[in-house]
C-alpha positions as CSV (number, residue, x, y, z in Angstrom):
1,M,25.0,3.8,-34.0
2,S,25.5,1.6,-37.0
3,I,27.7,0.8,-39.9
4,G,26.5,-0.1,-43.4
5,V,28.0,-1.9,-46.3
6,H,26.5,-1.3,-49.8
7,N,27.2,-4.4,-51.9
8,I,27.8,-3.5,-55.6
9,G,27.9,-6.0,-58.4
10,Q,26.3,-9.4,-58.8
11,G,27.0,-13.1,-58.2
12,C,26.7,-16.1,-60.4
13,V,25.4,-19.5,-59.1
14,T,25.4,-22.6,-61.3
15,C,23.3,-25.6,-60.4
16,L,25.2,-28.4,-62.1
17,D,22.5,-31.0,-61.6
18,H,20.0,-28.9,-63.5
19,D,22.3,-27.0,-65.9
20,E,21.0,-23.7,-64.7
21,H,22.9,-20.5,-64.2
22,Y,21.6,-17.8,-61.9
23,I,22.6,-14.1,-61.7
24,L,21.8,-12.5,-58.3
25,T,22.3,-9.2,-56.6
26,F,23.1,-8.8,-52.9
27,P,21.4,-7.0,-49.9
28,N,23.2,-4.4,-47.9
29,G,24.7,-5.4,-44.6
30,Y,24.4,-3.5,-41.4
31,G,26.1,-3.7,-38.0
32,R,23.7,-2.1,-35.5
33,Q,23.6,-1.1,-31.8
34,V,20.8,1.0,-30.5
35,N,21.0,3.2,-27.4
36,A,17.8,3.3,-25.4
37,L,16.5,5.5,-22.6
38,N,18.0,8.8,-23.8
39,W,21.1,7.1,-25.1
40,S,22.2,5.8,-21.7
41,I,21.7,2.0,-22.1
42,L,23.3,0.1,-25.0
43,T,21.4,-2.8,-26.5
44,V,23.1,-6.0,-27.7
45,P,24.6,-5.4,-31.1
46,W,23.3,-7.3,-34.1
47,I,24.0,-7.8,-37.8
48,E,21.2,-7.4,-40.3
49,L,20.6,-7.4,-44.0
50,G,18.5,-4.7,-45.8
51,G,17.5,-3.7,-49.3
52,E,16.3,-5.2,-52.6
53,C,17.8,-8.1,-54.5
54,S,17.0,-10.0,-57.6
55,I,17.6,-13.6,-58.9
56,N,17.3,-14.3,-62.6
57,C,17.8,-17.6,-64.6
58,S,18.4,-16.9,-68.3
59,K,17.8,-20.5,-69.2
60,T,14.3,-20.8,-67.7
61,G,13.2,-17.2,-67.6
62,Y,12.1,-17.5,-63.9
63,N,13.0,-14.6,-61.7
64,A,12.5,-13.4,-58.1
65,S,12.4,-10.0,-56.4
66,I,13.5,-10.1,-52.8
67,V,13.3,-7.4,-50.1
68,F,15.3,-7.7,-46.8
69,H,13.6,-5.5,-44.2
70,T,15.6,-3.8,-41.6
71,K,14.3,-3.6,-38.1
72,P,12.4,-0.4,-37.3
73,F,13.7,1.8,-34.5
74,Y,10.7,0.9,-32.3
75,G,9.1,-2.5,-32.3
76,G,9.2,-4.8,-35.3
77,K,11.3,-7.9,-35.8
78,K,14.8,-8.6,-37.1
79,H,15.7,-10.6,-40.2
80,R,12.4,-10.2,-42.0
81,I,12.2,-11.0,-45.7
82,T,9.5,-10.8,-48.4
83,A,9.9,-12.1,-52.0
84,E,7.9,-12.6,-55.2
85,I,8.7,-15.3,-57.7
86,F,7.7,-14.8,-61.4
87,S,7.2,-17.3,-64.3
88,P,8.8,-16.3,-67.6
89,N,7.1,-13.2,-69.1
90,D,4.6,-12.9,-66.3
91,K,3.9,-9.6,-64.5
92,K,2.1,-11.2,-61.5
93,P,4.0,-13.5,-59.1
94,F,2.9,-17.1,-58.8
95,C,4.4,-17.3,-55.3
96,S,4.9,-14.8,-52.5
97,I,7.2,-15.5,-49.6
98,E,7.5,-13.9,-46.2
99,G,9.3,-14.8,-43.0
100,E,12.8,-14.6,-41.6
101,W,15.8,-15.2,-43.8
102,N,17.5,-17.1,-41.0
103,G,14.5,-19.0,-39.8
104,V,11.2,-20.1,-41.3
105,M,9.8,-18.6,-44.6
106,Y,6.2,-19.2,-45.7
107,A,5.0,-19.4,-49.3
108,K,1.6,-18.3,-50.6
109,Y,0.9,-19.5,-54.1
110,S,-1.4,-17.9,-56.6
111,T,-3.6,-21.1,-56.3
112,G,-4.4,-20.0,-52.7
113,E,-2.2,-22.8,-51.2
114,N,-0.1,-21.8,-48.2
115,A,2.9,-23.8,-47.1
116,V,6.3,-23.6,-45.3
117,F,8.7,-22.6,-48.1
118,I,11.8,-23.4,-46.1
119,D,13.0,-23.7,-42.5
120,T,16.7,-22.8,-42.5
121,K,17.3,-24.0,-39.0
122,K,16.4,-27.6,-40.1
123,M,18.5,-27.6,-43.2
124,P,21.6,-29.8,-43.1
125,T,25.0,-28.2,-43.6
126,I,26.5,-29.2,-46.9
127,K,30.2,-29.0,-47.6
128,K,31.1,-26.7,-50.5
129,K,32.7,-28.1,-53.6
130,V,35.5,-25.8,-54.5
131,R,38.2,-26.3,-57.1
132,K,41.8,-26.3,-55.9
133,L,43.3,-22.8,-55.7
134,E,45.8,-23.5,-58.5
135,D,42.9,-24.4,-60.8
136,Q,41.0,-21.2,-60.2
137,D,41.1,-18.1,-62.3
138,D,42.8,-15.0,-60.9
139,F,39.5,-13.2,-60.1
140,E,37.7,-16.1,-58.4
141,S,37.0,-15.3,-54.8
142,R,39.3,-17.7,-53.0
143,C,42.2,-17.0,-55.4
144,L,41.7,-13.3,-55.3
145,W,41.5,-13.1,-51.5
146,K,44.0,-15.9,-50.6
147,D,46.6,-13.5,-49.1
148,V,44.0,-11.7,-47.0
149,T,42.6,-15.0,-45.8
150,Y,46.1,-16.3,-44.9
151,N,47.0,-13.1,-43.0
152,L,43.6,-13.2,-41.1
153,K,44.3,-16.7,-40.0
């Protein structure tokens, strides 16, 4: 018992402080609820991400391959992620990452060093900087979806 959303397309992220522009693809999204014991007991529903994504920076040439792992039917953990980060023109990653995308991720570098890559639960929330609606192009997300957002509210 689940529903899946296959995300098509790509996103663009610009880091103004570094003058870097990233193109990224998105994982699939799933709403899950598993029945246990011959389909007589329902588990608590959950949302998960699954599939492969990529992040590329044309300016620096760095890129990453990311895999969001879905929870196996029996055992396993939710929200697992693995990733590899590549230097420009390299075939071998200089960093491998694993952990939970909504928790702690650990990095293993080609030098042999291991470290916490990021702990998302300790990250501060940063308010987004968004241009006013009237200054946005027609196909920018908030402008495009403004009527839907209004009606949902």
